[in-house]
N, C-alpha and C positions, 0 to 999 in steps of 0.2 A: 460444538458444545461450548456452553459458557464456562469460563474459568471457575474452578472450585474456590469457595471461600477459604480464607486462611484457617488453619487448624488451631484449636485451642492450645495453650501452652502445655507442653509435655506430651502432645499427641504427634505420632509419626504417621502422616497420611500416606506414606509409601508402603505401609504394612497393613494388610487387610484386617478388618475386625468383623466378627460374626454378626454383631448387632447392626453394623452399617451395611453388610451384605444383605441381611434380611430387610433393612430399610429400602434398599435398592429393589429387591424382589417385590416388595409391597408397593412400589411406585413412589417411594419417598425421594427427597432431594438432599438428605443429610448424609451424604456418602462421598467417597473420593474415588479417583481413578482405580486405585488398587482394589477397592471393594467391588467396583463395577466389573473389573476384569475377572475376578473370581465368579461373580454372579453370571456373567456372560458365558463363561466356560460351562457352568452348570446348565444354563438355558440351551446351549448349543446341543447338548446330548439329551436333555430332558426338558423340553419346552413347558411341560406341565409343572415345573418347579414353582412357578408363581402361584399356581393353584394350590400346591402343597403348602406354601407359606401361609395362605389364607386358611387352609384346613387347620394348621397349627394354631393360628390366632383364634379360630372358632373353638378348638379344643380348650385353649387357655381360658377364654371367657366362659365357656360352658362349665368348666371345672369350678370356676369362681362362683357361678350361679348355683351349681350343685351344692357347694359348701354353704352358701348363703341360705339356700332353702332348708338346709339341715340345722340352721341356727347359728352358724359361725359368723362372727362380726369382726374378726381380725385376719388380715390377709398379708402374706409376705410374698411378694412377686420377685423372684430371683431371676437375674438376667432380663430385667423388664424391657430393655430395648428402648429405642427412640419412641416417644409417646405416639400411639396410633389408636384411632377409634375403629371398632369397639375396644374398650380397655377394661382392665380388672376393676378399677375404681368405679367405672360406669356400671358394670355388672353388679358389684357389691352394694352400691348405694341405691340401687333400685329397691332393695329389700330394707335397708336401714341407712338413712342419711348420716347417721353417726358412726358408720363402719370406719375402721382404721386400716389404712393400707400403707405398707412400707414398699416403696418402689426401688429395688436394689439393682445396681449394675456397677461393674468395675471399669467401664469405658468412660473416660472423661468427656468424650463427645456426647454420649448418652446423658450423662449427669448434667451437662450444660443445658441441653435441650429440655430435660425434665424440670430443671429449676425454672426455666423460662415459661414452660407450658402448663405444668400441673402443681407447682409449689404453692399456688394460691388456693387450691381446692381444699376445703376443710377436711382434715383427717388423713390427707395424703402427704407422705414424707419421702421425697427423693433422697437416696443415699448412695454415695460413692463408696462401695465396699466390695469385698471379695468373699464369695461363698466358700472358697478354699481355706479360709481361716475362721472356722465356725465359732470357736470360743469368743473371739473378738467380735464377730458379727452378732452373736446372740446378746452380748452385753450392750452393744450399740443399739440393737433393736429395742431393748428395754429402755435405754436411756433417751434415745433420740426420737423413736417412733411410737413410744408408749405401748409397745407390745407386752401384754401380760401373759406369760406362758402358763400361768395357773388356770387360764381359761382356754377353750379350744381355739386353734388357729388353722388357717389353710396355708400350707407351704406349697407354693406353685413354682416348680422347677422345670419350666418348659423351654426346650431348646438349649439346655445348658450342659447336661451331664456328659454328652459326647465330646465336649470341649475340655473335660477334666481328664488328664492323663492318669495312667495306672499309678505312677509314682506319687501322684497327688492324693491318692487314697479316697476315691469317691464314696466307697461303702462306709468308711469311717466318718465321713462328713454327714451322710444320711443318718447313721447311727447316733451321732452326737445330737442332731436335731430331734430325733425320736426320743432321746432321753429326756429332753426338756419339754416336749409337747404334751399337753394335757390330754387325757382320754377324751375321745370325741373329736379330736383334730383330724385333719385330712392332709395327705400328700398327693399332689398331682404332678406328673412328669411326662416328658417325652425323651426318647433316646434314639439316635441313629443306629440302625440295625445292620449286621453283617449281610443281611439279605438284600441290601441296597445293590443296584446293578453296578457291575464292574466299571462301566463307562462313566457312571456318575462319580464313583470313588476316584477314578483317574482324573476327572475334571476338577475334583476338590483337592488334588495334590498341589504342592507348591506353597502350602500354607504352614509348613512345619516351623515351629518357633514363633508363630504369630498368634493373635487372639482368635484365629479361625482354624487352627489345627484340630483335626478330628481323631477320635478313637472309636471306631465302629465296634460294637459289642453284640454278642449273641443273646438270645432271649434268656438262656440259663444264666449268663453272667449278670444280666440286668436283674433277674429275679433274685439272685444272691445278694445284690445290693439292698434289696427291700425287706430283708429279714426282720421279723417282728411286727410288720404291718399286716392288716387284713386286706387282701386284694379283692376289690369289688368287681362285679360282673360288668362287662364281658371279659375282664382280665387284662393282661398285658398283651396288647394286640395292636396291629396297625391302626393309627388314629382314625382312619376312615370308618372303622367298625364302631367307634364311639359316637360318630357324628350322624350316621343314618345309613339307610339301605342304598345299595347300588351306586355308591361313590366309586370313581375309577381308581384302580391301582396306580401307583407312581413308581418311577425308577428309584427315587429316594424313599426308602422305607423308614418311617418313623414309628417306633413302637411307643404306646402311651398307656398310662394306667392311672386310676384314682384309687388310693389306698386309705384305709382308716386306722387310726391309732386307737386300739382298744384299751 
């Protein structure tokens, strides 16, 4: 294997990152040995995990398309990850080339690649920011990405919430965004479920204290986070049920939903 490129300043390549693990699973090259080790453990017990990563990407772009079809022209992609096609901005701009997209991640590697790959796309603003500090992020979204919360937005939180620990109060983060979102806004999310196969959970261990540490939650715990939103059909279900009929079950169970702010 070719030697990894030097890590950007402030990045410890010996500690896995969820964004870089996903990049590896999607066939990307912007990852390090620590990320590949986590990905390989997952693939060893669940070879279909690469397929599940693409299911998650399809859910993300499908949610962006759904919101765009409903007239939303502002998109906040939380945990955007290393730029991959199809992307949120590609889905949104099919409907309106003037759509505004904030591409938010707190991994400096992701931010470096986003700046190189999408910063020149009109209306797309890469941001190095943390979803766990919502007040600061909301103000930065207004100032740096021209997000106007008086108009509907699509808040896309795909592959993020299971990396937020209980003491980081994910329900309060969601509630803070709900407070500022205009009626007619949408929230789309995925979350790792406690129904995930034990072998997969075991393969994902060894990440505590890193950007890949997981907190698996039950459907009832996830539903409680979403209080105040209207849950659209088919509900908070495995993401395969959002994508189409007869898609295979996977050992990694990701629940997903699209919710509306009334």
